[in-house]
Predicted model as a PDB file, atoms N, CA, C, CB and O in Angstrom, pLDDT in the B-factor column:
MODEL        1                                                                  
ATOM      1  N   MET A   1      16.357 -40.696 -38.959  1.00 58.00           N  
ATOM      2  CA  MET A   1      15.053 -40.086 -38.969  1.00 58.00           C  
ATOM      3  C   MET A   1      15.178 -38.689 -39.578  1.00 58.00           C  
ATOM      4  CB  MET A   1      14.453 -40.030 -37.540  1.00 58.00           C  
ATOM      5  O   MET A   1      16.049 -37.918 -39.177  1.00 58.00           O  
ATOM      6  N   PRO A   2      14.318 -38.359 -40.539  1.00 61.00           N  
ATOM      7  CA  PRO A   2      14.406 -37.039 -41.177  1.00 61.00           C  
ATOM      8  C   PRO A   2      13.976 -35.934 -40.223  1.00 61.00           C  
ATOM      9  CB  PRO A   2      13.544 -36.998 -42.443  1.00 61.00           C  
ATOM     10  O   PRO A   2      13.124 -36.129 -39.355  1.00 61.00           O  
ATOM     11  N   LYS A   3      14.584 -34.777 -40.406  1.00 63.00           N  
ATOM     12  CA  LYS A   3      14.238 -33.620 -39.593  1.00 63.00           C  
ATOM     13  C   LYS A   3      12.918 -33.032 -40.073  1.00 63.00           C  
ATOM     14  CB  LYS A   3      15.357 -32.558 -39.643  1.00 63.00           C  
ATOM     15  O   LYS A   3      12.581 -33.099 -41.255  1.00 63.00           O  
ATOM     16  N   THR A   4      12.183 -32.459 -39.137  1.00 61.00           N  
ATOM     17  CA  THR A   4      10.949 -31.769 -39.480  1.00 61.00           C  
ATOM     18  C   THR A   4      11.318 -30.469 -40.176  1.00 61.00           C  
ATOM     19  CB  THR A   4      10.069 -31.507 -38.216  1.00 61.00           C  
ATOM     20  O   THR A   4      12.167 -29.725 -39.685  1.00 61.00           O  
ATOM     21  N   PRO A   5      10.693 -30.184 -41.310  1.00 61.00           N  
ATOM     22  CA  PRO A   5      11.030 -28.937 -42.008  1.00 61.00           C  
ATOM     23  C   PRO A   5      10.633 -27.725 -41.168  1.00 61.00           C  
ATOM     24  CB  PRO A   5      10.332 -28.880 -43.384  1.00 61.00           C  
ATOM     25  O   PRO A   5       9.643 -27.751 -40.437  1.00 61.00           O  
ATOM     26  N   THR A   6      11.409 -26.692 -41.288  1.00 64.00           N  
ATOM     27  CA  THR A   6      11.149 -25.439 -40.582  1.00 64.00           C  
ATOM     28  C   THR A   6      10.509 -24.461 -41.547  1.00 64.00           C  
ATOM     29  CB  THR A   6      12.455 -24.847 -39.979  1.00 64.00           C  
ATOM     30  O   THR A   6      11.041 -24.184 -42.622  1.00 64.00           O  
ATOM     31  N   VAL A   7       9.365 -23.947 -41.149  1.00 68.00           N  
ATOM     32  CA  VAL A   7       8.689 -22.933 -41.959  1.00 68.00           C  
ATOM     33  C   VAL A   7       9.285 -21.585 -41.609  1.00 68.00           C  
ATOM     34  CB  VAL A   7       7.140 -22.942 -41.726  1.00 68.00           C  
ATOM     35  O   VAL A   7       9.373 -21.226 -40.435  1.00 68.00           O  
ATOM     36  N   LEU A   8       9.688 -20.848 -42.607  1.00 76.00           N  
ATOM     37  CA  LEU A   8      10.271 -19.527 -42.378  1.00 76.00           C  
ATOM     38  C   LEU A   8       9.258 -18.446 -42.747  1.00 76.00           C  
ATOM     39  CB  LEU A   8      11.579 -19.352 -43.197  1.00 76.00           C  
ATOM     40  O   LEU A   8       8.667 -18.469 -43.827  1.00 76.00           O  
ATOM     41  N   TYR A   9       9.074 -17.527 -41.857  1.00 81.00           N  
ATOM     42  CA  TYR A   9       8.208 -16.383 -42.101  1.00 81.00           C  
ATOM     43  C   TYR A   9       9.084 -15.153 -42.226  1.00 81.00           C  
ATOM     44  CB  TYR A   9       7.150 -16.211 -40.969  1.00 81.00           C  
ATOM     45  O   TYR A   9      10.001 -14.972 -41.424  1.00 81.00           O  
ATOM     46  N   PRO A  10       8.828 -14.305 -43.207  1.00 86.00           N  
ATOM     47  CA  PRO A  10       9.684 -13.128 -43.375  1.00 86.00           C  
ATOM     48  C   PRO A  10       9.491 -12.086 -42.275  1.00 86.00           C  
ATOM     49  CB  PRO A  10       9.418 -12.492 -44.716  1.00 86.00           C  
ATOM     50  O   PRO A  10      10.353 -11.231 -42.073  1.00 86.00           O  
ATOM     51  N   ASP A  11       8.369 -12.154 -41.567  1.00 91.00           N  
ATOM     52  CA  ASP A  11       8.064 -11.118 -40.586  1.00 91.00           C  
ATOM     53  C   ASP A  11       8.080 -11.607 -39.144  1.00 91.00           C  
ATOM     54  CB  ASP A  11       6.732 -10.532 -40.886  1.00 91.00           C  
ATOM     55  O   ASP A  11       7.742 -10.842 -38.240  1.00 91.00           O  
ATOM     56  N   ALA A  12       8.463 -12.859 -38.902  1.00 94.00           N  
ATOM     57  CA  ALA A  12       8.379 -13.384 -37.544  1.00 94.00           C  
ATOM     58  C   ALA A  12       9.265 -14.611 -37.369  1.00 94.00           C  
ATOM     59  CB  ALA A  12       6.936 -13.729 -37.198  1.00 94.00           C  
ATOM     60  O   ALA A  12       9.758 -15.193 -38.335  1.00 94.00           O  
ATOM     61  N   MET A  13       9.454 -14.991 -36.083  1.00 94.00           N  
ATOM     62  CA  MET A  13      10.235 -16.182 -35.747  1.00 94.00           C  
ATOM     63  C   MET A  13       9.439 -17.035 -34.772  1.00 94.00           C  
ATOM     64  CB  MET A  13      11.617 -15.797 -35.142  1.00 94.00           C  
ATOM     65  O   MET A  13       8.669 -16.519 -33.962  1.00 94.00           O  
ATOM     66  N   SER A  14       9.630 -18.335 -34.859  1.00 93.00           N  
ATOM     67  CA  SER A  14       8.990 -19.242 -33.917  1.00 93.00           C  
ATOM     68  C   SER A  14       9.813 -19.313 -32.633  1.00 93.00           C  
ATOM     69  CB  SER A  14       8.820 -20.650 -34.539  1.00 93.00           C  
ATOM     70  O   SER A  14      10.957 -18.860 -32.588  1.00 93.00           O  
ATOM     71  N   VAL A  15       9.219 -19.885 -31.600  1.00 94.00           N  
ATOM     72  CA  VAL A  15       9.939 -20.075 -30.342  1.00 94.00           C  
ATOM     73  C   VAL A  15      11.176 -20.938 -30.589  1.00 94.00           C  
ATOM     74  CB  VAL A  15       9.020 -20.726 -29.270  1.00 94.00           C  
ATOM     75  O   VAL A  15      12.253 -20.637 -30.076  1.00 94.00           O  
ATOM     76  N   GLY A  16      11.027 -22.003 -31.368  1.00 93.00           N  
ATOM     77  CA  GLY A  16      12.157 -22.881 -31.667  1.00 93.00           C  
ATOM     78  C   GLY A  16      13.292 -22.172 -32.377  1.00 93.00           C  
ATOM     79  O   GLY A  16      14.462 -22.444 -32.107  1.00 93.00           O  
ATOM     80  N   GLN A  17      12.960 -21.265 -33.283  1.00 93.00           N  
ATOM     81  CA  GLN A  17      13.988 -20.503 -33.982  1.00 93.00           C  
ATOM     82  C   GLN A  17      14.737 -19.588 -33.012  1.00 93.00           C  
ATOM     83  CB  GLN A  17      13.364 -19.680 -35.120  1.00 93.00           C  
ATOM     84  O   GLN A  17      15.954 -19.432 -33.114  1.00 93.00           O  
ATOM     85  N   LEU A  18      14.008 -18.985 -32.077  1.00 94.00           N  
ATOM     86  CA  LEU A  18      14.672 -18.138 -31.081  1.00 94.00           C  
ATOM     87  C   LEU A  18      15.558 -18.963 -30.165  1.00 94.00           C  
ATOM     88  CB  LEU A  18      13.639 -17.371 -30.255  1.00 94.00           C  
ATOM     89  O   LEU A  18      16.646 -18.522 -29.792  1.00 94.00           O  
ATOM     90  N   VAL A  19      15.107 -20.153 -29.797  1.00 95.00           N  
ATOM     91  CA  VAL A  19      15.914 -21.046 -28.960  1.00 95.00           C  
ATOM     92  C   VAL A  19      17.254 -21.315 -29.635  1.00 95.00           C  
ATOM     93  CB  VAL A  19      15.166 -22.380 -28.691  1.00 95.00           C  
ATOM     94  O   VAL A  19      18.305 -21.225 -29.000  1.00 95.00           O  
ATOM     95  N   ARG A  20      17.212 -21.643 -30.916  1.00 94.00           N  
ATOM     96  CA  ARG A  20      18.450 -21.931 -31.662  1.00 94.00           C  
ATOM     97  C   ARG A  20      19.300 -20.681 -31.828  1.00 94.00           C  
ATOM     98  CB  ARG A  20      18.123 -22.521 -33.040  1.00 94.00           C  
ATOM     99  O   ARG A  20      20.517 -20.736 -31.652  1.00 94.00           O  
ATOM    100  N   GLN A  21      18.683 -19.562 -32.163  1.00 94.00           N  
ATOM    101  CA  GLN A  21      19.436 -18.324 -32.402  1.00 94.00           C  
ATOM    102  C   GLN A  21      20.085 -17.813 -31.122  1.00 94.00           C  
ATOM    103  CB  GLN A  21      18.518 -17.244 -32.987  1.00 94.00           C  
ATOM    104  O   GLN A  21      21.241 -17.389 -31.149  1.00 94.00           O  
ATOM    105  N   TRP A  22      19.375 -17.843 -30.016  1.00 95.00           N  
ATOM    106  CA  TRP A  22      19.884 -17.306 -28.763  1.00 95.00           C  
ATOM    107  C   TRP A  22      20.736 -18.297 -28.000  1.00 95.00           C  
ATOM    108  CB  TRP A  22      18.748 -16.861 -27.903  1.00 95.00           C  
ATOM    109  O   TRP A  22      21.517 -17.897 -27.137  1.00 95.00           O  
ATOM    110  N   GLY A  23      20.606 -19.587 -28.296  1.00 96.00           N  
ATOM    111  CA  GLY A  23      21.331 -20.593 -27.533  1.00 96.00           C  
ATOM    112  C   GLY A  23      20.789 -20.736 -26.119  1.00 96.00           C  
ATOM    113  O   GLY A  23      21.512 -21.131 -25.204  1.00 96.00           O  
ATOM    114  N   LYS A  24      19.529 -20.416 -25.950  1.00 96.00           N  
ATOM    115  CA  LYS A  24      18.847 -20.529 -24.656  1.00 96.00           C  
ATOM    116  C   LYS A  24      17.861 -21.693 -24.715  1.00 96.00           C  
ATOM    117  CB  LYS A  24      18.110 -19.197 -24.289  1.00 96.00           C  
ATOM    118  O   LYS A  24      17.610 -22.257 -25.780  1.00 96.00           O  
ATOM    119  N   SER A  25      17.314 -22.040 -23.566  1.00 96.00           N  
ATOM    120  CA  SER A  25      16.362 -23.144 -23.509  1.00 96.00           C  
ATOM    121  C   SER A  25      14.968 -22.704 -23.959  1.00 96.00           C  
ATOM    122  CB  SER A  25      16.301 -23.713 -22.091  1.00 96.00           C  
ATOM    123  O   SER A  25      14.645 -21.517 -23.990  1.00 96.00           O  
ATOM    124  N   HIS A  26      14.159 -23.698 -24.303  1.00 95.00           N  
ATOM    125  CA  HIS A  26      12.768 -23.459 -24.664  1.00 95.00           C  
ATOM    126  C   HIS A  26      12.047 -22.813 -23.471  1.00 95.00           C  
ATOM    127  CB  HIS A  26      12.065 -24.790 -25.090  1.00 95.00           C  
ATOM    128  O   HIS A  26      11.237 -21.903 -23.647  1.00 95.00           O  
ATOM    129  N   ASP A  27      12.350 -23.293 -22.264  1.00 97.00           N  
ATOM    130  CA  ASP A  27      11.727 -22.744 -21.057  1.00 97.00           C  
ATOM    131  C   ASP A  27      12.058 -21.263 -20.877  1.00 97.00           C  
ATOM    132  CB  ASP A  27      12.179 -23.531 -19.825  1.00 97.00           C  
ATOM    133  O   ASP A  27      11.205 -20.481 -20.455  1.00 97.00           O  
ATOM    134  N   PHE A  28      13.296 -20.877 -21.198  1.00 97.00           N  
ATOM    135  CA  PHE A  28      13.691 -19.472 -21.081  1.00 97.00           C  
ATOM    136  C   PHE A  28      12.835 -18.602 -22.003  1.00 97.00           C  
ATOM    137  CB  PHE A  28      15.192 -19.299 -21.417  1.00 97.00           C  
ATOM    138  O   PHE A  28      12.305 -17.577 -21.574  1.00 97.00           O  
ATOM    139  N   VAL A  29      12.700 -19.006 -23.264  1.00 96.00           N  
ATOM    140  CA  VAL A  29      11.929 -18.215 -24.223  1.00 96.00           C  
ATOM    141  C   VAL A  29      10.467 -18.155 -23.788  1.00 96.00           C  
ATOM    142  CB  VAL A  29      12.049 -18.811 -25.648  1.00 96.00           C  
ATOM    143  O   VAL A  29       9.852 -17.090 -23.844  1.00 96.00           O  
ATOM    144  N   ARG A  30       9.906 -19.275 -23.360  1.00 96.00           N  
ATOM    145  CA  ARG A  30       8.514 -19.310 -22.889  1.00 96.00           C  
ATOM    146  C   ARG A  30       8.333 -18.413 -21.661  1.00 96.00           C  
ATOM    147  CB  ARG A  30       8.092 -20.762 -22.554  1.00 96.00           C  
ATOM    148  O   ARG A  30       7.302 -17.753 -21.524  1.00 96.00           O  
ATOM    149  N   ARG A  31       9.319 -18.385 -20.775  1.00 97.00           N  
ATOM    150  CA  ARG A  31       9.243 -17.528 -19.592  1.00 97.00           C  
ATOM    151  C   ARG A  31       9.215 -16.059 -19.990  1.00 97.00           C  
ATOM    152  CB  ARG A  31      10.426 -17.800 -18.652  1.00 97.00           C  
ATOM    153  O   ARG A  31       8.469 -15.274 -19.405  1.00 97.00           O  
ATOM    154  N   MET A  32      10.023 -15.676 -20.982  1.00 97.00           N  
ATOM    155  CA  MET A  32      10.025 -14.297 -21.456  1.00 97.00           C  
ATOM    156  C   MET A  32       8.649 -13.926 -22.014  1.00 97.00           C  
ATOM    157  CB  MET A  32      11.116 -14.096 -22.530  1.00 97.00           C  
ATOM    158  O   MET A  32       8.179 -12.803 -21.826  1.00 97.00           O  
ATOM    159  N   ILE A  33       8.015 -14.863 -22.693  1.00 97.00           N  
ATOM    160  CA  ILE A  33       6.671 -14.634 -23.241  1.00 97.00           C  
ATOM    161  C   ILE A  33       5.658 -14.537 -22.097  1.00 97.00           C  
ATOM    162  CB  ILE A  33       6.273 -15.774 -24.230  1.00 97.00           C  
ATOM    163  O   ILE A  33       4.842 -13.615 -22.066  1.00 97.00           O  
ATOM    164  N   ASN A  34       5.708 -15.480 -21.166  1.00 97.00           N  
ATOM    165  CA  ASN A  34       4.749 -15.500 -20.056  1.00 97.00           C  
ATOM    166  C   ASN A  34       4.875 -14.285 -19.155  1.00 97.00           C  
ATOM    167  CB  ASN A  34       4.933 -16.754 -19.235  1.00 97.00           C  
ATOM    168  O   ASN A  34       3.882 -13.836 -18.581  1.00 97.00           O  
ATOM    169  N   GLU A  35       6.076 -13.748 -19.022  1.00 97.00           N  
ATOM    170  CA  GLU A  35       6.294 -12.550 -18.205  1.00 97.00           C  
ATOM    171  C   GLU A  35       5.949 -11.268 -18.952  1.00 97.00           C  
ATOM    172  CB  GLU A  35       7.737 -12.494 -17.739  1.00 97.00           C  
ATOM    173  O   GLU A  35       6.052 -10.177 -18.390  1.00 97.00           O  
ATOM    174  N   GLY A  36       5.542 -11.387 -20.214  1.00 96.00           N  
ATOM    175  CA  GLY A  36       5.157 -10.218 -20.997  1.00 96.00           C  
ATOM    176  C   GLY A  36       6.326  -9.430 -21.549  1.00 96.00           C  
ATOM    177  O   GLY A  36       6.143  -8.310 -22.026  1.00 96.00           O  
ATOM    178  N   LYS A  37       7.518  -9.989 -21.495  1.00 96.00           N  
ATOM    179  CA  LYS A  37       8.704  -9.302 -22.007  1.00 96.00           C  
ATOM    180  C   LYS A  37       8.871  -9.508 -23.509  1.00 96.00           C  
ATOM    181  CB  LYS A  37       9.950  -9.789 -21.278  1.00 96.00           C  
ATOM    182  O   LYS A  37       9.513  -8.706 -24.186  1.00 96.00           O  
ATOM    183  N   LEU A  38       8.295 -10.576 -24.015  1.00 97.00           N  
ATOM    184  CA  LEU A  38       8.407 -10.926 -25.426  1.00 97.00           C  
ATOM    185  C   LEU A  38       7.006 -11.246 -25.928  1.00 97.00           C  
ATOM    186  CB  LEU A  38       9.388 -12.136 -25.649  1.00 97.00           C  
ATOM    187  O   LEU A  38       6.368 -12.186 -25.453  1.00 97.00           O  
ATOM    188  N   ALA A  39       6.534 -10.466 -26.885  1.00 96.00           N  
ATOM    189  CA  ALA A  39       5.158 -10.619 -27.367  1.00 96.00           C  
ATOM    190  C   ALA A  39       5.084 -11.578 -28.552  1.00 96.00           C  
ATOM    191  CB  ALA A  39       4.580  -9.258 -27.761  1.00 96.00           C  
ATOM    192  O   ALA A  39       5.992 -11.646 -29.380  1.00 96.00           O  
ATOM    193  N   VAL A  40       3.978 -12.315 -28.609  1.00 96.00           N  
ATOM    194  CA  VAL A  40       3.701 -13.181 -29.758  1.00 96.00           C  
ATOM    195  C   VAL A  40       2.431 -12.693 -30.442  1.00 96.00           C  
ATOM    196  CB  VAL A  40       3.560 -14.676 -29.322  1.00 96.00           C  
ATOM    197  O   VAL A  40       1.571 -12.072 -29.817  1.00 96.00           O  
ATOM    198  N   ASP A  41       2.329 -12.982 -31.723  1.00 95.00           N  
ATOM    199  CA  ASP A  41       1.137 -12.594 -32.474  1.00 95.00           C  
ATOM    200  C   ASP A  41       0.104 -13.721 -32.448  1.00 95.00           C  
ATOM    201  CB  ASP A  41       1.506 -12.232 -33.931  1.00 95.00           C  
ATOM    202  O   ASP A  41       0.272 -14.708 -31.732  1.00 95.00           O  
ATOM    203  N   GLU A  42      -0.957 -13.570 -33.229  1.00 94.00           N  
ATOM    204  CA  GLU A  42      -2.043 -14.548 -33.252  1.00 94.00           C  
ATOM    205  C   GLU A  42      -1.594 -15.918 -33.766  1.00 94.00           C  
ATOM    206  CB  GLU A  42      -3.178 -14.031 -34.110  1.00 94.00           C  
ATOM    207  O   GLU A  42      -2.274 -16.918 -33.536  1.00 94.00           O  
ATOM    208  N   ARG A  43      -0.460 -15.970 -34.456  1.00 91.00           N  
ATOM    209  CA  ARG A  43       0.079 -17.244 -34.946  1.00 91.00           C  
ATOM    210  C   ARG A  43       0.967 -17.918 -33.904  1.00 91.00           C  
ATOM    211  CB  ARG A  43       0.870 -17.021 -36.234  1.00 91.00           C  
ATOM    212  O   ARG A  43       1.407 -19.051 -34.102  1.00 91.00           O  
ATOM    213  N   GLY A  44       1.231 -17.227 -32.798  1.00 93.00           N  
ATOM    214  CA  GLY A  44       2.137 -17.756 -31.788  1.00 93.00           C  
ATOM    215  C   GLY A  44       3.588 -17.505 -32.136  1.00 93.00           C  
ATOM    216  O   GLY A  44       4.483 -18.153 -31.593  1.00 93.00           O  
ATOM    217  N   LEU A  45       3.826 -16.564 -33.044  1.00 95.00           N  
ATOM    218  CA  LEU A  45       5.177 -16.227 -33.488  1.00 95.00           C  
ATOM    219  C   LEU A  45       5.603 -14.874 -32.923  1.00 95.00           C  
ATOM    220  CB  LEU A  45       5.253 -16.214 -35.026  1.00 95.00           C  
ATOM    221  O   LEU A  45       4.769 -14.019 -32.625  1.00 95.00           O  
ATOM    222  N   VAL A  46       6.892 -14.700 -32.786  1.00 95.00           N  
ATOM    223  CA  VAL A  46       7.457 -13.430 -32.327  1.00 95.00           C  
ATOM    224  C   VAL A  46       7.755 -12.596 -33.569  1.00 95.00           C  
ATOM    225  CB  VAL A  46       8.759 -13.648 -31.449  1.00 95.00           C  
ATOM    226  O   VAL A  46       8.588 -12.973 -34.393  1.00 95.00           O  
ATOM    227  N   THR A  47       7.080 -11.480 -33.695  1.00 95.00           N  
ATOM    228  CA  THR A  47       7.295 -10.634 -34.870  1.00 95.00           C  
ATOM    229  C   THR A  47       8.621  -9.895 -34.762  1.00 95.00           C  
ATOM    230  CB  THR A  47       6.140  -9.631 -35.036  1.00 95.00           C  
ATOM    231  O   THR A  47       9.199  -9.774 -33.682  1.00 95.00           O  
ATOM    232  N   ASN A  48       9.080  -9.413 -35.887  1.00 95.00           N  
ATOM    233  CA  ASN A  48      10.335  -8.659 -35.900  1.00 95.00           C  
ATOM    234  C   ASN A  48      10.246  -7.423 -35.010  1.00 95.00           C  
ATOM    235  CB  ASN A  48      10.696  -8.248 -37.330  1.00 95.00           C  
ATOM    236  O   ASN A  48      11.211  -7.083 -34.324  1.00 95.00           O  
ATOM    237  N   SER A  49       9.102  -6.750 -35.016  1.00 95.00           N  
ATOM    238  CA  SER A  49       8.971  -5.550 -34.185  1.00 95.00           C  
ATOM    239  C   SER A  49       8.942  -5.922 -32.696  1.00 95.00           C  
ATOM    240  CB  SER A  49       7.691  -4.768 -34.566  1.00 95.00           C  
ATOM    241  O   SER A  49       9.502  -5.193 -31.877  1.00 95.00           O  
ATOM    242  N   ALA A  50       8.303  -7.037 -32.330  1.00 96.00           N  
ATOM    243  CA  ALA A  50       8.298  -7.479 -30.928  1.00 96.00           C  
ATOM    244  C   ALA A  50       9.707  -7.874 -30.494  1.00 96.00           C  
ATOM    245  CB  ALA A  50       7.321  -8.668 -30.730  1.00 96.00           C  
ATOM    246  O   ALA A  50      10.106  -7.609 -29.360  1.00 96.00           O  
ATOM    247  N   LEU A  51      10.454  -8.504 -31.387  1.00 95.00           N  
ATOM    248  CA  LEU A  51      11.825  -8.886 -31.076  1.00 95.00           C  
ATOM    249  C   LEU A  51      12.699  -7.645 -30.892  1.00 95.00           C  
ATOM    250  CB  LEU A  51      12.398  -9.784 -32.185  1.00 95.00           C  
ATOM    251  O   LEU A  51      13.535  -7.598 -29.990  1.00 95.00           O  
ATOM    252  N   ARG A  52      12.505  -6.651 -31.743  1.00 96.00           N  
ATOM    253  CA  ARG A  52      13.257  -5.398 -31.631  1.00 96.00           C  
ATOM    254  C   ARG A  52      12.932  -4.706 -30.300  1.00 96.00           C  
ATOM    255  CB  ARG A  52      12.935  -4.456 -32.827  1.00 96.00           C  
ATOM    256  O   ARG A  52      13.830  -4.207 -29.623  1.00 96.00           O  
ATOM    257  N   ASP A  53      11.642  -4.678 -29.927  1.00 96.00           N  
ATOM    258  CA  ASP A  53      11.253  -4.085 -28.638  1.00 96.00           C  
ATOM    259  C   ASP A  53      11.905  -4.831 -27.480  1.00 96.00           C  
ATOM    260  CB  ASP A  53       9.719  -4.098 -28.475  1.00 96.00           C  
ATOM    261  O   ASP A  53      12.400  -4.205 -26.542  1.00 96.00           O  
ATOM    262  N   PHE A  54      11.911  -6.149 -27.535  1.00 97.00           N  
ATOM    263  CA  PHE A  54      12.536  -6.949 -26.483  1.00 97.00           C  
ATOM    264  C   PHE A  54      14.021  -6.609 -26.371  1.00 97.00           C  
ATOM    265  CB  PHE A  54      12.348  -8.457 -26.762  1.00 97.00           C  
ATOM    266  O   PHE A  54      14.537  -6.425 -25.268  1.00 97.00           O  
ATOM    267  N   MET A  55      14.696  -6.526 -27.492  1.00 96.00           N  
ATOM    268  CA  MET A  55      16.132  -6.256 -27.482  1.00 96.00           C  
ATOM    269  C   MET A  55      16.430  -4.870 -26.917  1.00 96.00           C  
ATOM    270  CB  MET A  55      16.705  -6.382 -28.896  1.00 96.00           C  
ATOM    271  O   MET A  55      17.464  -4.685 -26.275  1.00 96.00           O  
ATOM    272  N   HIS A  56      15.558  -3.899 -27.139  1.00 96.00           N  
ATOM    273  CA  HIS A  56      15.760  -2.547 -26.607  1.00 96.00           C  
ATOM    274  C   HIS A  56      15.499  -2.494 -25.109  1.00 96.00           C  
ATOM    275  CB  HIS A  56      14.852  -1.549 -27.326  1.00 96.00           C  
ATOM    276  O   HIS A  56      16.173  -1.758 -24.389  1.00 96.00           O  
ATOM    277  N   GLN A  57      14.524  -3.270 -24.630  1.00 96.00           N  
ATOM    278  CA  GLN A  57      14.110  -3.156 -23.237  1.00 96.00           C  
ATOM    279  C   GLN A  57      14.680  -4.245 -22.318  1.00 96.00           C  
ATOM    280  CB  GLN A  57      12.622  -3.187 -23.168  1.00 96.00           C  
ATOM    281  O   GLN A  57      14.862  -4.006 -21.125  1.00 96.00           O  
ATOM    282  N   HIS A  58      14.963  -5.432 -22.857  1.00 95.00           N  
ATOM    283  CA  HIS A  58      15.323  -6.561 -21.998  1.00 95.00           C  
ATOM    284  C   HIS A  58      16.534  -7.344 -22.487  1.00 95.00           C  
ATOM    285  CB  HIS A  58      14.158  -7.489 -21.877  1.00 95.00           C  
ATOM    286  O   HIS A  58      16.673  -8.519 -22.147  1.00 95.00           O  
ATOM    287  N   ALA A  59      17.398  -6.744 -23.260  1.00 91.00           N  
ATOM    288  CA  ALA A  59      18.541  -7.454 -23.831  1.00 91.00           C  
ATOM    289  C   ALA A  59      19.437  -8.072 -22.759  1.00 91.00           C  
ATOM    290  CB  ALA A  59      19.354  -6.511 -24.694  1.00 91.00           C  
ATOM    291  O   ALA A  59      20.080  -9.090 -23.015  1.00 91.00           O  
ATOM    292  N   THR A  60      19.493  -7.482 -21.569  1.00 93.00           N  
ATOM    293  CA  THR A  60      20.348  -8.021 -20.514  1.00 93.00           C  
ATOM    294  C   THR A  60      19.893  -9.411 -20.058  1.00 93.00           C  
ATOM    295  CB  THR A  60      20.369  -7.068 -19.327  1.00 93.00           C  
ATOM    296  O   THR A  60      20.672 -10.145 -19.451  1.00 93.00           O  
ATOM    297  N   GLU A  61      18.648  -9.774 -20.342  1.00 92.00           N  
ATOM    298  CA  GLU A  61      18.134 -11.104 -20.006  1.00 92.00           C  
ATOM    299  C   GLU A  61      18.919 -12.196 -20.756  1.00 92.00           C  
ATOM    300  CB  GLU A  61      16.622 -11.198 -20.345  1.00 92.00           C  
ATOM    301  O   GLU A  61      18.975 -13.342 -20.309  1.00 92.00           O  
ATOM    302  N   LEU A  62      19.515 -11.836 -21.879  1.00 91.00           N  
ATOM    303  CA  LEU A  62      20.226 -12.816 -22.706  1.00 91.00           C  
ATOM    304  C   LEU A  62      21.639 -13.082 -22.222  1.00 91.00           C  
ATOM    305  CB  LEU A  62      20.270 -12.348 -24.134  1.00 91.00           C  
ATOM    306  O   LEU A  62      22.277 -14.020 -22.699  1.00 91.00           O  
ATOM    307  N   ASP A  63      22.147 -12.288 -21.292  1.00 87.00           N  
ATOM    308  CA  ASP A  63      23.510 -12.467 -20.780  1.00 87.00           C  
ATOM    309  C   ASP A  63      23.630 -13.700 -19.928  1.00 87.00           C  
ATOM    310  CB  ASP A  63      23.940 -11.260 -19.984  1.00 87.00           C  
ATOM    311  O   ASP A  63      24.711 -13.996 -19.420  1.00 87.00           O  
TER     312      ASP A  63                                                      
ENDMDL                                                                          
END                                                                             
């Protein structure tokens, strides 16, 4: 079965991309969003600036 193509945005990442990059579960990433620790834009994507803010304030969550 062919893989679904991944759309790449130069200014943001999808939840699935973060799951793969961080090696965490989908539920973990969604929990960070629901708790307000990780912001998404109107497209439902995590922007580079939101990711940078998360890393400065909540990086220990990834341990």
